[in-house]
Phi, psi and omega in degrees: 000311172313308171308320169297327187278320175311313179289330178293312180308322178285336176291315182294319179292322177298311174303319172303309181302320181288329176291325178296323184283325179285341176275003179280145172303145173301136192270350188249015185214158187256157176206167189306336183271338172253016185263170175070019180267343177226159175298327171306314178300320177302313183298323183299315195288325185278314180303320177304324180296321175296300203276338179091201189228153180249144179278184181289344167283006185077358188264151177299124175303130181310123179087351189272348172276166187297331175217167182235130179296323178293329175296317177310310179299306185295328188286358167291339182284353177269358174251184176268020184268321182229155176243140169264120180277353187229117179305324185299339183278003167079016177241343173315305180289336172290329180280323179267358174090011191258003181296141175234170172305325182268355177224061193267015174060224187269013183302322185300331179301325178269339178262084183215137172258019177306304179291327184286327164302318181293310184300305182302325172299327178284324183293327183282338189244343188294341176293341182278344189285155173271003173300153181298169190294313186299318183289323178298322169299312180299311180304314190296317185296319180296315176301321181293327181287316176302314186289329176290325178300312182305313183295314178300317172306312184284330177291321174291323183278316188251342189088235181284134179217157182287138177261121182238110180248012168221164181289147190241166179257175174298325189288330184247025191267001172256105193247120186291153187282146171272170179280161174311309186304313179296319176299313178299324173301309181298314174303312173306319183286322180298319186294311180300316180283335177284321175295335174300333189243025183231162185242176184271353180296138182273130183232070179048052180091003180275145176292133182241173172305314175305316186290324182294316180294322182294320178297313178300322178294326170296314180302312173304312177303321182291325183274359181062036174266073193295325177290335176285326172298326171306300181305317182288315177301321183298325184290322180291324182293317176291339171306334188060020189267358184227151174210161177285138177290145191284337182235111184292327186302310189264006179303325182264001184275157184313319192289337185253007188304155189058031187274178193293357175268332185292127177244335181209132177210163170255130183277135170227158176213125193299143179062000178238300169220065178287151174281130194241020185227018176305319196289340178307344181248356172293147174313151173303321186289349176250014168092022181260175188252352173063030185285329179232113180237154178292151174267162173293322177305319183296310178310310185295324186297332178295127181296172172267177188297326181276009175091003186252163176291171181286338179284329178272326186291134170282338181290342189283128177249112180301333176285340175224065189299346186259350176283147180046055183238163168315123176305345173288341172308295178299334178276353182251326193234141170260120183244160174325119169086001173283143171275116191227127184037049168083012179210159174280118177296126188225054186290349182266006181266118181308333177277353183283152181289344181259007180302127193302322184262015182258234185307143176320321191259019181273140179308133174282348184241006176072011178233155175221161180277143167241353179303129181084341185235050188294340180215081188301341181282354179281351174260131183286333176207117190287343184259011169208087181238171184270349192300130173282152177257127177279126181262321180214136178243164181294322180309325181294324179292325180291321179298315181291322179301308177302313185295315183290331178286321176302325175295326187260005181073024181264085190251107181232190185293323181304328176304304186297313182300313174295332179276322188269069182285000000 
């Protein structure tokens, strides 16, 4: 009996001890209760807002980074600059105006509160962090710029959307939409306050004062607040922190990433967090998909070498349409007869792999993009590159400044200088 009691007591003790071990928090994972205790954890949180999340396969989850390089490219297909050749990629309907509420293509990728929710979580909790006040102020400002970027994107694309500045529970998740005007006013306020807490120093893809002011200038331009556009862009220009890169053709290349013209970009690192969609623009004959292709409208928009449109210039020859043109045309677009990657591009030949009505991946317009891909052979794997994707350039600020002055009738030498880049 005594032995039995001892056995029972040992069994109970063992059970209690086991429960204590099982009740411990995972030592190799974070949760809301054990986070924000170190500076490193704070850095993880903010960096995660930039870089996104990975699935169990180690790949970056689509749309989880603050912005997506592929989205930047595909959004051009909603304009008359580019064409999306494949409807299943979700942008053809947006570009040709056939999208409906039940068939909205890839619009849902732009209408998302994922990053806003994550930004709100950081802003609600960063005060718990032990980082010094100056760094905390900078990180907070960076997060506010990312959140403002998302709201500006949705406001310009969808109009009025709900302004949510705190994390929500299931019970309070139904929030009415604000007007577009209210959203844009919120964006203005966020960016002005964030810019005051940031410096112009560029930090490898992080939001800076220049990025905040540049986005603010975009917002003012959308609202037709032209004097505010002038004032904001002039602050950027006067800072002397940016300048035009000398060679447009290589401006977008990996070797020149974070150059003097870049104000905002998405950072990629080959084999770690590489950009995996650059091949969607390559010609079919070079292993590309031809998913995003230039239109004839874009080609025709490039001026001639004398600075006139093709309709105005006497130097334009319809029989040789690509000669004596703005050099940015040949730096951006692979056109019929162009020497590219060591061979002549020949999409007008019915036997060519790039013939428009031939293979599935051949461009429908007989044009392909070479921007970002001046030399395809320089990449070991075009589907995994470290090339950063630019979101904002200094050239845009110069053009916004000139455009706003023209709208207000302020035609001075700077207007001509900023247009004649």
